[in-house]
C-alpha positions in Angstrom: 13.4 25.6 20.7 15.2 27.4 22.7 18.2 25.7 24.9 16.0 26.0 28.7 12.7 24.2 26.4 15.2 21.4 24.9 15.9 20.7 28.5 12.2 21.0 30.2 11.4 18.6 27.5 13.9 16.1 28.1 13.2 15.7 31.7 9.9 15.5 31.1 10.6 12.7 28.9 13.4 11.2 31.9 12.0 11.4 34.7 14.5 9.3 36.2 17.3 11.7 35.4 18.0 14.4 38.1 17.7 17.9 36.6 21.9 18.9 36.2 22.1 15.3 34.8 20.3 16.0 31.3 21.7 19.6 31.1 25.4 17.7 31.9 24.5 15.4 28.6 22.9 18.7 27.0 26.5 20.0 27.6 28.7 17.2 26.6 26.5 17.0 23.5 27.2 20.2 21.8 30.6 20.4 23.2 32.0 17.7 21.0 29.8 18.6 18.3 31.9 22.6 18.6 34.9 20.5 19.3 34.8 18.3 16.4 33.9 21.3 13.9 36.9 23.3 15.6 39.3 20.6 15.2 38.3 20.2 11.0 35.8 17.5 11.5 32.3 16.7 10.5 29.6 15.4 12.4 26.9 13.1 11.1 24.0 12.2 13.2 21.6 9.7 10.8 18.7 10.3 10.2 18.8 14.1 11.0 22.0 15.4 9.3 25.5 16.6 9.1 27.5 19.5 10.8 30.4 20.6 9.0 32.6 23.6 8.4 33.0 25.1 4.8 35.9 27.6 3.8 35.5 31.5 3.0 38.4 33.5 1.4 38.7 37.0 2.3 37.5 39.5 0.2 36.5 43.0 0.1 33.5 44.3 2.2 31.9 47.6 2.8 30.9 49.0 6.4 27.2 49.9 5.7 27.2 53.1 8.0 29.8 54.5 6.6 30.3 53.2 3.0 34.2 52.7 3.7 35.7 49.7 1.6 37.0 47.1 4.9 39.1 43.6 4.3 37.1 41.2 5.8 39.1 38.1 6.2 39.1 34.4 5.7 37.1 32.2 7.9 35.5 28.9 8.6 31.6 29.1 8.8 29.7 26.4 10.5 27.3 24.0 8.0 24.2 21.8 8.2 22.9 19.5 5.9 20.0 18.1 6.7 19.5 14.3 6.0 17.0 12.5 4.1 14.6 11.5 6.8 14.8 15.4 8.1 13.8 16.9 4.9 10.9 14.3 4.1 9.6 15.3 8.3 9.7 18.9 6.8 8.2 18.0 3.7 5.0 16.0 4.6 1.6 17.3 2.8 
């Protein structure tokens, strides 16, 4: 599902809301998650999962085109851990 499909689905389920209101709500939702992660925090949505960041140390990498060794700086990367209910829904027999 892409963002526009999400907006369509939310608009369809909430016909009393204008499209721009739905879009503003979705933008706010994602902006708040991104800002919390940027601040080093964690976002937990019960039944869905938790967003956090993981630290990656600097390392030596390799340029795939030239084979030259390059230094990859340390960084934080986003991480998602699905909740129990989400895992159960994905593994229904």
